[in-house]
C-alpha positions as CSV (number, residue, x, y, z in Angstrom):
1,M,-10.3,-26.7,-47.8
2,G,-7.5,-24.2,-47.4
3,E,-7.4,-21.4,-44.9
4,R,-10.2,-18.9,-45.3
5,F,-9.0,-15.7,-47.1
6,S,-9.1,-12.5,-44.9
7,I,-8.4,-9.1,-46.2
8,H,-7.8,-7.9,-42.7
9,Q,-5.1,-10.5,-42.2
10,L,-3.5,-9.5,-45.6
11,L,-3.5,-5.8,-44.5
12,Y,-2.1,-6.8,-41.1
13,S,0.7,-8.8,-42.6
14,A,1.7,-5.9,-44.8
15,S,1.8,-3.5,-41.9
16,G,5.3,-3.0,-40.6
17,S,6.9,-5.2,-43.2
18,G,6.6,-3.2,-46.2
19,A,4.5,-1.0,-47.9
20,S,5.7,2.3,-46.5
21,K,7.9,3.8,-43.9
22,A,4.9,5.4,-42.3
23,E,3.2,2.0,-41.9
24,A,6.5,0.4,-40.7
25,A,6.8,3.0,-38.0
26,R,3.5,1.8,-36.5
27,T,4.9,-1.6,-35.6
28,D,5.2,-1.7,-31.8
29,E,5.2,-3.8,-28.7
30,Y,1.9,-5.2,-27.8
31,T,1.2,-2.8,-24.9
32,G,1.8,0.2,-27.1
33,V,-0.6,-1.1,-29.8
34,M,-3.2,-2.0,-27.2
35,E,-3.1,1.5,-25.5
36,A,-3.3,3.2,-29.0
37,I,-6.4,1.2,-30.0
38,R,-8.1,1.6,-26.6
39,A,-7.5,5.4,-26.6
40,S,-8.6,5.8,-30.1
41,I,-11.9,3.7,-29.7
42,V,-12.8,5.5,-26.6
43,E,-12.1,8.9,-28.2
44,N,-13.7,8.3,-31.6
45,Y,-16.2,5.5,-31.2
46,A,-17.6,6.1,-27.7
47,N,-21.1,5.4,-28.7
48,E,-20.2,2.2,-30.6
49,L,-18.2,1.0,-27.7
50,F,-21.1,1.6,-25.3
51,M,-23.5,-0.4,-27.6
52,A,-20.9,-3.1,-28.0
53,L,-20.6,-3.6,-24.3
54,Y,-24.3,-3.6,-23.5
55,E,-26.2,-4.8,-26.5
56,E,-26.9,-8.5,-27.3
57,G,-24.0,-9.8,-29.3
58,K,-21.7,-7.3,-27.6
59,E,-18.5,-9.5,-27.9
60,K,-18.8,-9.9,-31.7
61,K,-19.4,-6.2,-32.2
62,L,-16.5,-5.1,-30.1
63,R,-14.1,-7.6,-31.7
64,Q,-15.2,-6.3,-35.1
65,L,-14.5,-2.7,-34.0
66,I,-11.1,-3.7,-32.7
67,T,-10.2,-5.5,-36.0
68,R,-11.4,-2.6,-38.0
69,H,-9.3,-0.2,-36.1
70,I,-6.1,-2.4,-36.3
71,T,-6.4,-2.5,-40.1
72,G,-7.5,1.1,-40.5
73,A,-4.5,2.4,-38.5
74,H,-2.0,0.0,-40.0
75,L,-1.0,-1.3,-36.6
76,K,1.1,-4.4,-36.0
77,A,2.4,-5.8,-32.7
78,T,5.9,-7.3,-32.6
79,G,5.9,-11.0,-32.4
80,I,2.2,-11.4,-33.2
81,E,1.6,-12.7,-36.7
82,S,-2.2,-13.0,-36.7
83,I,-4.7,-10.3,-36.5
84,A,-7.1,-12.7,-34.8
85,Q,-4.6,-13.3,-32.0
86,L,-4.0,-9.5,-31.6
87,S,-7.7,-8.8,-31.7
88,D,-8.4,-11.5,-29.0
89,M,-5.6,-10.1,-26.7
90,I,-7.0,-6.5,-27.0
91,Y,-10.5,-7.7,-26.4
92,D,-9.4,-9.6,-23.2
93,D,-7.8,-6.4,-22.0
94,M,-10.7,-4.1,-22.8
95,A,-13.8,-6.2,-22.0
96,G,-12.3,-9.3,-20.2
97,F,-9.8,-9.5,-17.4
98,G,-6.7,-8.8,-19.4
99,P,-3.9,-11.5,-19.6
100,V,-5.7,-13.9,-17.2
101,T,-8.8,-14.2,-19.3
102,P,-7.7,-17.3,-21.4
103,Y,-6.6,-19.0,-18.2
104,L,-10.1,-18.5,-16.6
105,K,-11.5,-20.3,-19.6
106,D,-8.9,-23.1,-19.5
107,P,-10.5,-26.1,-17.8
108,D,-7.2,-27.5,-16.6
109,V,-6.2,-24.4,-14.7
110,E,-7.0,-24.6,-10.9
111,E,-5.6,-21.3,-9.6
112,I,-4.3,-18.0,-10.8
113,N,-2.1,-15.8,-8.6
114,I,-1.6,-12.1,-9.5
115,N,1.4,-11.0,-7.5
116,G,1.7,-7.6,-9.2
117,F,0.9,-6.1,-12.6
118,D,4.0,-7.9,-14.1
119,K,4.0,-11.1,-12.1
120,I,1.2,-13.6,-12.9
121,Y,1.4,-17.3,-12.0
122,V,-1.0,-20.1,-13.2
123,C,-1.4,-23.3,-11.3
124,Y,-2.2,-26.6,-13.0
125,P,-2.7,-29.9,-11.2
126,D,0.9,-30.9,-11.7
127,R,2.8,-27.6,-12.1
128,K,2.9,-23.9,-11.6
129,I,4.2,-21.5,-14.3
130,R,4.9,-17.8,-14.7
131,I,3.1,-16.6,-17.8
132,D,4.8,-14.3,-20.3
133,R,1.9,-11.8,-20.6
134,H,1.2,-9.2,-18.0
135,F,-0.9,-6.0,-17.4
136,A,0.2,-2.9,-19.2
137,S,0.6,-0.9,-16.0
138,P,-0.1,-1.1,-12.3
139,E,-3.2,1.0,-12.7
140,E,-4.6,-1.4,-15.2
141,C,-3.8,-4.3,-12.9
142,A,-5.7,-2.6,-10.0
143,E,-8.7,-1.7,-12.2
144,T,-9.0,-5.2,-13.4
145,V,-8.9,-6.6,-9.8
146,R,-11.6,-4.1,-8.9
147,R,-13.7,-5.2,-11.8
148,M,-13.3,-8.9,-10.8
149,A,-14.6,-8.1,-7.4
150,R,-17.5,-6.1,-8.8
151,N,-18.8,-9.3,-10.6
152,G,-19.7,-10.6,-7.1
153,G,-21.1,-7.4,-5.8
154,I,-18.0,-6.3,-3.8
155,I,-16.5,-2.8,-4.2
156,L,-12.8,-2.5,-3.5
157,D,-11.7,1.1,-3.0
158,G,-9.8,3.2,-0.5
159,S,-12.2,2.6,2.3
160,K,-12.4,-1.2,1.7
161,P,-9.1,-2.1,-0.2
162,F,-9.4,-5.9,0.2
163,G,-12.2,-8.6,0.2
164,D,-13.5,-11.9,-1.1
165,S,-15.7,-12.1,-4.1
166,F,-16.4,-14.3,-7.1
167,I,-15.9,-13.7,-10.9
168,A,-18.4,-16.3,-12.1
169,R,-20.1,-19.4,-10.8
170,G,-17.4,-21.7,-9.4
171,I,-14.6,-19.0,-9.7
172,R,-13.8,-17.2,-6.4
173,M,-11.3,-14.5,-5.9
174,S,-9.6,-12.6,-3.1
175,G,-8.2,-9.2,-4.0
176,V,-6.1,-6.4,-2.5
177,V,-5.8,-2.9,-4.0
178,P,-4.0,0.3,-2.9
179,P,-3.5,1.7,-0.3
180,C,-2.9,-1.9,1.1
181,V,-0.7,-2.6,-1.9
182,D,2.1,-0.4,-3.1
183,S,0.7,1.5,-6.1
184,A,3.8,0.6,-8.0
185,I,2.7,-3.1,-7.8
186,G,-0.9,-2.4,-8.8
187,A,-2.9,-5.0,-7.0
188,I,-2.6,-8.6,-5.8
189,A,-5.2,-11.4,-6.2
190,S,-5.8,-15.1,-5.8
191,I,-8.3,-16.7,-8.1
192,R,-9.5,-20.2,-7.4
193,K,-11.6,-22.4,-9.8
194,Q,-13.8,-25.3,-8.8
195,K,-14.0,-28.2,-11.2
196,P,-16.9,-30.4,-10.0
197,S,-17.5,-32.0,-13.4
198,V,-14.0,-33.4,-13.2
199,V,-14.0,-34.6,-9.6
200,T,-15.9,-37.9,-9.6
201,R,-15.7,-41.0,-7.5
202,E,-14.0,-42.8,-10.4
203,K,-11.4,-40.0,-10.7
204,I,-10.6,-40.0,-7.0
205,L,-9.9,-43.7,-7.2
206,E,-8.0,-43.4,-10.4
207,W,-5.8,-40.6,-8.9
208,N,-5.4,-42.7,-5.7
209,T,-6.6,-39.7,-3.7
210,A,-8.7,-42.2,-1.6
211,T,-9.8,-45.8,-1.6
212,A,-13.2,-47.1,-2.3
213,E,-13.4,-48.3,1.4
214,E,-12.6,-44.7,2.6
215,L,-15.3,-43.2,0.3
216,D,-17.9,-45.8,1.3
217,F,-17.2,-45.2,5.0
218,L,-17.7,-41.4,4.7
219,T,-20.8,-41.7,2.6
220,L,-22.2,-44.2,5.2
221,C,-21.4,-41.7,8.0
222,I,-23.3,-38.8,6.3
223,N,-26.2,-41.1,5.3
224,C,-26.5,-42.2,8.9
225,G,-26.4,-38.8,10.5
226,V,-22.7,-38.6,11.5
227,S,-21.2,-35.1,10.9
228,V,-18.0,-34.9,9.0
229,A,-15.5,-32.1,8.6
230,F,-12.9,-32.0,5.8
231,V,-9.7,-30.2,6.8
232,G,-6.5,-29.2,4.9
233,D,-4.6,-26.4,3.5
234,T,-5.6,-24.1,0.6
235,G,-5.8,-26.0,-2.7
236,S,-6.0,-29.5,-1.2
237,G,-9.4,-30.1,-2.7
238,K,-11.6,-30.1,0.5
239,T,-14.6,-28.4,-1.2
240,S,-14.6,-30.7,-4.2
241,D,-14.7,-33.7,-1.9
242,L,-17.5,-32.2,0.2
243,N,-19.5,-31.7,-3.0
244,L,-18.9,-35.2,-4.2
245,L,-19.9,-36.9,-0.8
246,V,-23.0,-34.7,-0.1
247,D,-24.0,-35.3,-3.7
248,S,-23.9,-39.1,-3.1
249,V,-26.2,-38.9,-0.1
250,S,-29.7,-40.4,-0.3
251,G,-32.0,-37.9,-2.1
252,S,-34.7,-38.2,0.5
253,R,-32.7,-36.1,3.0
254,R,-33.3,-32.4,3.0
255,K,-30.1,-30.4,2.5
256,F,-29.4,-26.8,3.3
257,V,-26.2,-25.4,1.7
258,I,-24.7,-22.1,2.8
259,E,-21.9,-20.7,0.6
260,D,-19.8,-17.5,0.5
261,T,-19.7,-17.8,-3.3
262,R,-21.7,-20.1,-5.5
263,E,-19.3,-22.9,-6.1
264,A,-20.8,-26.2,-4.7
265,F,-22.2,-27.9,-7.8
266,F,-24.3,-30.8,-6.8
267,D,-25.1,-32.9,-9.9
268,S,-28.1,-34.9,-8.7
269,L,-29.5,-33.1,-5.6
270,D,-33.3,-33.4,-5.2
271,H,-35.5,-30.5,-5.6
272,D,-35.9,-30.2,-1.9
273,A,-32.3,-28.9,-1.5
274,V,-31.9,-25.2,-0.4
275,F,-29.0,-22.9,-1.4
276,M,-28.1,-19.7,0.3
277,L,-25.4,-17.1,-0.1
278,T,-23.7,-14.9,2.4
279,K,-23.0,-11.3,1.6
280,E,-20.5,-8.7,2.8
281,Q,-22.3,-5.5,1.8
282,S,-24.1,-3.6,4.6
283,P,-26.1,-5.0,6.2
284,P,-24.0,-8.1,6.0
285,V,-25.3,-11.7,6.0
286,T,-22.8,-14.0,7.7
287,M,-22.4,-17.7,7.7
288,Q,-23.6,-17.6,11.3
289,D,-26.8,-15.9,10.0
290,G,-27.2,-18.6,7.4
291,L,-26.7,-21.4,10.0
292,R,-29.3,-19.9,12.3
293,L,-31.7,-19.5,9.4
294,A,-31.1,-23.1,8.2
295,L,-32.4,-24.5,11.5
296,R,-35.9,-23.0,10.7
297,F,-36.0,-25.1,7.4
298,D,-35.9,-28.4,9.3
299,P,-32.9,-29.8,7.2
300,D,-31.4,-33.3,7.7
301,I,-28.0,-32.1,6.5
302,I,-26.6,-28.6,6.9
303,V,-23.6,-27.7,4.7
304,P,-21.8,-24.5,5.7
305,S,-19.2,-24.6,3.0
306,E,-16.4,-23.3,5.2
307,M,-16.1,-22.5,9.0
308,R,-13.9,-19.6,9.6
309,G,-15.1,-17.9,12.8
310,A,-17.9,-17.7,15.3
311,E,-20.3,-19.6,13.1
312,A,-18.5,-22.8,14.2
313,Y,-20.3,-22.5,17.6
314,T,-23.7,-22.5,15.9
315,A,-22.6,-25.5,13.7
316,V,-21.5,-27.4,16.8
317,E,-24.9,-26.7,18.6
318,A,-26.7,-27.8,15.4
319,G,-24.7,-31.0,15.3
320,R,-25.5,-31.8,18.9
321,T,-29.2,-31.4,18.3
322,G,-29.6,-34.0,15.6
323,H,-28.6,-32.2,12.5
324,T,-25.8,-33.7,10.2
325,I,-23.1,-31.1,9.6
326,V,-20.8,-31.4,6.6
327,S,-18.2,-28.6,6.3
328,T,-14.6,-27.6,5.6
329,L,-11.9,-25.7,7.5
330,H,-8.2,-25.0,7.4
331,A,-6.1,-27.2,9.7
332,G,-2.8,-29.0,9.6
333,S,-4.1,-32.4,10.8
334,A,-7.2,-34.2,12.0
335,L,-6.3,-33.6,15.6
336,S,-5.4,-30.0,15.3
337,A,-8.7,-29.4,13.6
338,Y,-10.4,-29.7,17.0
339,D,-8.2,-27.0,18.5
340,R,-9.0,-24.8,15.5
341,I,-12.8,-25.4,15.9
342,L,-12.4,-24.6,19.6
343,T,-10.7,-21.3,18.9
344,M,-13.4,-20.4,16.4
345,C,-16.2,-21.3,18.9
346,L,-14.6,-19.0,21.6
347,Q,-15.0,-16.1,19.1
348,S,-18.8,-16.4,19.6
349,G,-18.5,-15.1,23.2
350,T,-19.8,-18.3,24.8
351,T,-19.2,-18.6,28.5
352,L,-18.7,-22.4,28.4
353,S,-15.3,-23.6,29.7
354,E,-12.8,-24.8,27.1
355,S,-13.1,-28.4,28.4
356,R,-16.9,-28.4,28.1
357,L,-16.8,-26.7,24.7
358,L,-14.2,-29.2,23.5
359,A,-16.4,-32.1,24.6
360,N,-19.4,-30.6,22.8
361,I,-17.3,-30.3,19.5
362,V,-16.3,-34.0,19.7
363,E,-19.9,-35.0,20.2
364,A,-21.0,-32.7,17.3
365,L,-18.2,-33.5,14.8
366,P,-16.9,-37.0,15.6
367,V,-15.3,-37.7,12.2
368,I,-12.5,-35.6,10.6
369,V,-10.9,-36.1,7.2
370,Y,-7.5,-34.5,6.8
371,K,-6.4,-34.1,3.1
372,S,-3.1,-32.7,1.9
373,R,-1.2,-31.9,-1.3
374,L,2.0,-33.9,-1.3
375,P,5.4,-32.7,-2.8
376,D,4.5,-34.3,-6.2
377,N,1.3,-32.3,-6.3
378,S,-0.8,-35.4,-5.8
379,R,-3.7,-35.0,-3.2
380,K,-4.4,-37.7,-0.7
381,F,-6.8,-38.5,2.2
382,M,-4.0,-38.5,4.8
383,E,-6.1,-39.2,7.8
384,I,-9.7,-40.2,8.7
385,F,-10.0,-39.9,12.5
386,E,-12.8,-40.6,14.9
387,A,-12.8,-38.6,18.1
388,T,-14.1,-40.5,21.1
389,G,-13.6,-38.0,24.0
390,V,-11.5,-35.6,25.9
391,Q,-8.8,-36.5,28.4
392,D,-6.7,-33.9,30.3
393,G,-7.9,-31.2,27.9
394,K,-6.9,-33.1,24.8
395,V,-9.1,-34.9,22.2
396,V,-8.6,-38.6,22.1
397,G,-9.8,-41.1,19.5
398,E,-8.6,-43.5,16.8
399,Y,-7.3,-43.2,13.3
400,I,-9.5,-45.3,11.0
401,F,-7.5,-44.8,7.8
402,N,-4.1,-43.4,7.0
403,F,-2.0,-42.7,4.0
404,E,1.5,-43.9,4.9
405,V,4.3,-42.3,2.8
406,S,7.2,-44.7,2.1
407,G,9.5,-42.4,0.1
408,H,10.0,-39.9,-2.8
409,E,11.4,-40.2,-6.3
410,R,13.3,-37.2,-7.6
411,D,14.5,-35.9,-10.9
412,K,18.1,-34.9,-11.8
413,D,17.5,-31.5,-10.1
414,G,16.3,-32.9,-6.9
415,E,12.6,-32.0,-7.4
416,V,10.1,-34.6,-6.2
417,I,8.3,-36.1,-9.1
418,R,6.6,-38.9,-7.3
419,T,5.6,-39.6,-3.7
420,N,5.2,-43.3,-2.9
421,G,2.9,-44.7,-0.3
422,A,-0.2,-46.6,0.5
423,H,-3.7,-46.1,2.0
424,R,-4.3,-48.4,4.9
425,Q,-7.1,-49.1,7.3
426,V,-5.4,-48.8,10.7
427,G,-8.2,-48.8,13.2
428,R,-11.9,-49.5,13.8
429,I,-14.8,-47.2,14.8
430,S,-15.9,-47.1,18.4
431,E,-18.9,-49.1,19.7
432,K,-20.7,-45.8,20.4
433,L,-20.4,-44.6,16.8
434,A,-21.4,-48.0,15.5
435,R,-24.6,-48.0,17.7
436,R,-25.4,-44.5,16.5
437,M,-25.1,-45.5,12.9
438,L,-27.2,-48.6,13.4
439,T,-29.9,-46.5,15.0
440,R,-29.8,-44.1,12.0
441,G,-30.2,-46.7,9.3
442,A,-27.0,-48.6,8.8
443,D,-27.1,-52.4,8.9
444,S,-24.6,-54.9,10.3
445,A,-23.2,-55.9,6.9
446,Q,-22.4,-52.2,6.0
447,L,-20.7,-51.7,9.3
448,A,-18.8,-55.0,9.4
449,P,-15.6,-53.7,7.7
450,Y,-15.3,-50.8,10.1
451,V,-16.2,-52.3,13.6
452,R,-14.1,-54.2,16.1
């Protein structure tokens, strides 16, 4: 069949190209058309707009209202040949989140960075691009960022100009509005999307992010009561790996998950799993509050999605009293993670000495996985490290697995297009850890590849 006939498209095509000088004069840049339609709808169709935004089927009604207004006013935007495209763009600006809306829906997009009203960058797994579209004004940019934050119950205004929130399940955002941003810029925001349906064991192996031996070892650790922390920089994929490995744990173990935003999607968790969210609004409920509450639910595995501050001390104490902790934090290597956790624990106000506290951290979190994004945008498990003790104020232990970089391939402009290297098992777990895992359910055959 041919393309469906549309009287609206016919009228749109005629606008600005022909019928009259009056109609031709209405051809404009997109921002001018959008502002004209927005102002006219608000002024002349306020009741219809209200009903379109709040009634069932609101999207369809508002789109129809926009289309009717485009054709009725003989408007046409330069460079946009389809009335459907123009209607979609205006809808995104009025009821969605402006120029970032289609990228929020794109399953391949991992991150969106708003660096100002006219500077928007979109990150894919293998590239980062600056998009052509932008907000019509700094004011529109700031209002859109505020609206994003409100989706997660966070109000950004003069008294609280920055904060973390979420737009929808699995899409978290951090935003800053004036006066902490120049009003000429509008606002800044970082939007990060989780893609748990894509990150599977098979995909991790296909991407060479990790080996089967590494994944099997980490799953065995968690199943046998050994706490594991995933560390790395922003965008390295720590949370996705945490989700995958906790999801692979035996369903008979009771799990208590604490998140700042709802983003940990466990595909096959048993019905005995418990999920809890923190909140910033007064009175706040912090990650530390969630950890303390979790202990009352008698969980086998506690999953604080990210450790950022004083809650690390509570996590360490829980790990030392028989609970399995699986969490993430920002750090530049497996070893430096212990110093980072020490700093966070000191924020709790504990009177323990640093040496005693560091020994407690090693006891509670013996296995650290460091993951990094390499210059070719691939992600790798760079280090899997077992801490065995503290000597002269420093954590000591052994690397069990490493990814060893052998070199880089570059394009004609000198940009890295491929990082070469290999995952290697470079060490064995300690006798102490092996005994602990045997006691908690591992058998000799499972441990054989990892013991001395």
